[in-house]
Structures are given as structure tokens and as C-alpha cells.
N, C-alpha and C positions, 0 to 999 in steps of 0.2 A: 146311458148316458154318457160311461166310460169309452163306448164305440164314437161319440160325439166329442169327446175330448182330444182322444187320441188323432181321429182324422183332422180337429183343429190344430193340434199341434204339429202336425206336418204342412198343414197348407197356410197358416196366420200369417208368418213372415212375408210371404209375395203374393198370394191368393188375391185379385182384385179387389172381390168382398172387404178382406180386411185390411187391405189399403186403404180403400175408400172412405172404412169407417173410421178410421183414424184421423183422414182429412176431414170429416165430418164432424167428431165430436172434440178434436182440438180447440177450434175457436171458443166451442161451448164450456170447456174446462176454463181458458182464459176467460172467459165472461164470468164464469163461477166464481172464478176466484178475484174478482174485481180490482185487480192491481197487487194484492196481497201476497208476500211469500212466506215459507216455512209452515204452509197450514196442514194439519192433520187430514189424511183423506183414507176412506174407506172403501174396499171394492168387494161389494156384497153378491158372492157368487163367482169369485174371481176367477175359476175355471183354470186352464195351464198359468195363468198370472201372469200373461202376457200385455195385459193392459198396466199393471201396477208402474210401470216405468212410465207410463203416459200421464197416468194420473198423478204422481208423486213428484212432477217436475216442475218448480221446485217444490220441496215439500217431503214428507214422510206418509207414506203410502201404507196401508194394513190390508190383507184381505182375507176371507175364509170361503171355504167352499164345502159342500157334502161329500165329494167325491176323494177319495185318496188318490186316485189315480192322476187328477186334477193337481192335487197339490202337491203329487211326486214331482210334476212336471214345472210345478211353481219355484220348489226349492231348487229342483236341478239346474233354474236359470239363475240362482242366486237370490232369490227373495226368500228372506228368514220370517218376514212378521206376516205368516199366513199360518191360521188354524182351522181346523175342521169343527164347521157347524152348520147352523140351517137357517136361513134368512127369517123363520119365523121367530126366533129367540137367539138375537144377536148377542153374541159373549163379550158386551164392552160397558163400560157406565154409560148412564144419561150425559148428554151435552158432551160428548168426547171427541167428536170429530167436526171439522168444517167443510167436509162435502162427501155424499154419499153417492156411491154410484151404483147402477145394478145394470147388466148389460145382458139382456137376452135371456132373462131369469122368471120374471113374473108371469109370463104367457106361459110356461110348465105349470103353474100352481093352481089348485084349486082357487074358488072363488072368495072360499073362508080364509086359505092359507094367502092368497094376495092381498088382502085386507090386514092381515097378522102381519104380513113381510113389509107393507109402507107404514104402519105406526112403529113399527121396530126401527126402520130407518129414521121416521121423525124424531124419536126418541133418542136417539144416540148423537142426532144435531144438535149443534149449540145454536143459539137464539140467531137467527140471520144466515145459517149454514144453508147451503145450495144441497138439492138433490139432482141427480142427472139417471134418465132412465130410458135404455132403450127397447123398442119390442118389436115382435112382427105384425105388421099392419096390413091391412085389407083382405076380409075372407075367401076373396074369389083367386088370391094368390095361394091358397092351401095346397100344398103338393110333397114330394120328396123331403125334402128338407124338414117339413112339418112333422114325418115319420120319425127321422132321426134325432130331432130334437126334442120330441116326446111333447108337442106342442098343443095344448089346449084349448086355446083361442089365438085369433089375431085381431089387433086392435083398431076400431076407428077412433079419430080425434075425440068425439064425443065421449068416449069409454073411458079412454087413458086420463083426458081431463076430469074427467068425473071422478075417478078412483085416488088420483093424486091428490085431487082438492078435496074429497072427504079425508083423507089422513092428516090433513090441515097445513098443507102447502098452498102457497100462491104461485102459480105459472108464471113465468117469465118468458119460456120460447116455447113453442110445440110446434114440430113440423115436419112433414115426412121427409125421407131421404131414398135416395137409388130412384129416385122419379126417372131419369134419363135413361136407364136399364127397362124401364116399365113394360114397354112394348113387348121384349126379347121375353122377359120373364112372364109375364102374362100368358103367351103361346106355349112356354116349356111347360108351365103349370098346368096350365089347361089339357095338353097332350099327356103329360102324368096322369091324371085324375081318368081320363079315357083308356088308358092302356090299364089302371088300375096302379096303385102307386106301391112302392117297393116295400118289401117287408125291413123291420129294424138292420136286420144283418146285411143286406143288399143295398142301403139308404146313402152308405158313406159314400160315394160316387157323387152326392151334390155337393160335397168340400174338397173334389179332386181339382187341384190347379190347371185350366188349361193351360194348351200350347204356349209357348213364349209369345209370339205375336199376336195372339189372342187377348191372352192376360193383359199384357202390356196396354192395347187398345182399349179393352174394358176400365182398365184402372185410369189412365187419362180421362176417360169420358168422365167417371166418376169425380177424379181432379177437378174437372172442369165445374162441374156441377157444384163441389163444395164450395168454390170460389163465388158462384152466384148465390150459394146458403148462406154468405155473410151478409147479405143484403136484402133478399127476400125468403118468404119461405115458401116450399115445394107442395102444390094442391095435392099429388096423389106419391104414391111409391111404395117400397116392399117392407119398409120400415118407417117407425115413429120414435122422435127424438125428442126428449122433454128433460125442461131444464125449470125446476120448481126451487121456491126458497120457504124457508121455516120462518114464521112471522118473526120479528125481532122481539127482544124482552121489550116489555112497556113499564116506563117508570112512573111511577104514581106522581100526584099533584106534589108541589112543595108544602110541606107542614106550616099552617098559618099561626101567628106569635099567637099566644093567648092575652086575653085582655088583661091588663094590671103588669106585664111584663115589659 
């Protein structure tokens, strides 16, 4: 995991995938906020901390990660509200956040840990709070990146919907992303499997930024997809992005006046 975080830290400012991810997730963050400012946001598995600024605008963002290397990157970037913890035991009180995000984390968890992680995110959210999750999608796209990220599964919409709803959330949006690059990614991943997947020590090439013109072209393609995503869901892609909502608190019926009063 440290190798993944180090490769990510080198690439996430410019690499087309990270640029596209921010374009995809930005509108859903706004949708989750529902026009409110000053929200408390938690990044569950914050890695290098790069998404804390995106999540906390405007508002107050906190993060945690199990990797000390990841936390060192986050603190070096000026993020001080980060701690070391596991997503299965989030070190914050009940109902203390308005938005909980988990980007590319739960696909590396065992099924038992996946259930515990989503239950913990539900616990720390206030009634009506939002959950934003991104995961790897489509088992056919397993390849070199799966090795680097210690991926245990790639999700289908049915699987992701099932585990999110089982944790008590109502789903407001569930869509694939990176659909525009699907043919290219499918060809690459099939070739990788035919040739034999790289070892973790050599899989870091998966997050190497392509040459400038190629990287810029791919980023542009994803930006156009992100615009379309504001209006429609994608039918396939390499990731699934889900926006869920914790049910609001239910007020009891008004007390009836007793007879004779």
C-alpha cells in the first residue's frame, strides 16, 4: 500500500485519471452538500490527503488512514486534521459529520471488514448526512492496477447498491465513470492478464503519468464525460461512484392533550 501511495503522490496532480476523478466527484460533492456551507466532512482512508481540500470547500475536512506514509504526505501538504486509524473503527463520535467519503478503499477489504466499514460511516454521520463512495468496477477490468491497489473485488452496481443499502443508506446516485476510456482500458487489461500480471514491486507503472500530449488528451476526454455525467448515468466504466444518504431523524407524532385539561 505504501508503494501505491508513493506512486499516487507523484502523479495525482497531473495524471489524467486523477484529474478526471476530481471532475466526476466535484458535482456529487455539491449535490451532497445541498447548498449548505460550513459542513464537517470526513475522508475515510484519506491516503495522501489530496482530496481533503476538494471535500472541505467550503467546510471543515478531517481524514484518517492506516498508512503512516500516506499521513506523512497529507501533513506535508498542510493537512493537520488527520489521524491514523482503520475504517473498521473510526475514531470519531456518533453523528459528528455531514459528509463521509471513501474513495477506492472498500474494494481492498474483506467482506466482513467491508460491512463494518460502511456501518462505521453510517454511525459517524448525522441524520440526513451523505455518503460518497468510489470503487473499482467490472471484474473484466482486473489488471495491473488491481495488484498495486491490493484489490480484492471489482464491483457491479447490484453489489455496491446491496452493501450500501444494507448499511442503512438510501441511494441517490449510482453511476459508472471512465466510460469514455473503457475500450482502451479493456484492451490493456486483457493484454496484461494474458501476459501475466506484474508483481506489486513492478506494478507502480500503472500510475505513471503518460507523455504530456497523451495525458492532456485523455484528461480532456474525461472532462467531456464529466459534463455528460451531470445529466445522465454511464452504462459501464472502470469505476462506480455512489452517493447515499443517511435517513433523517424521524419526529414522533405530537402529544395529544389528555381529557379534562
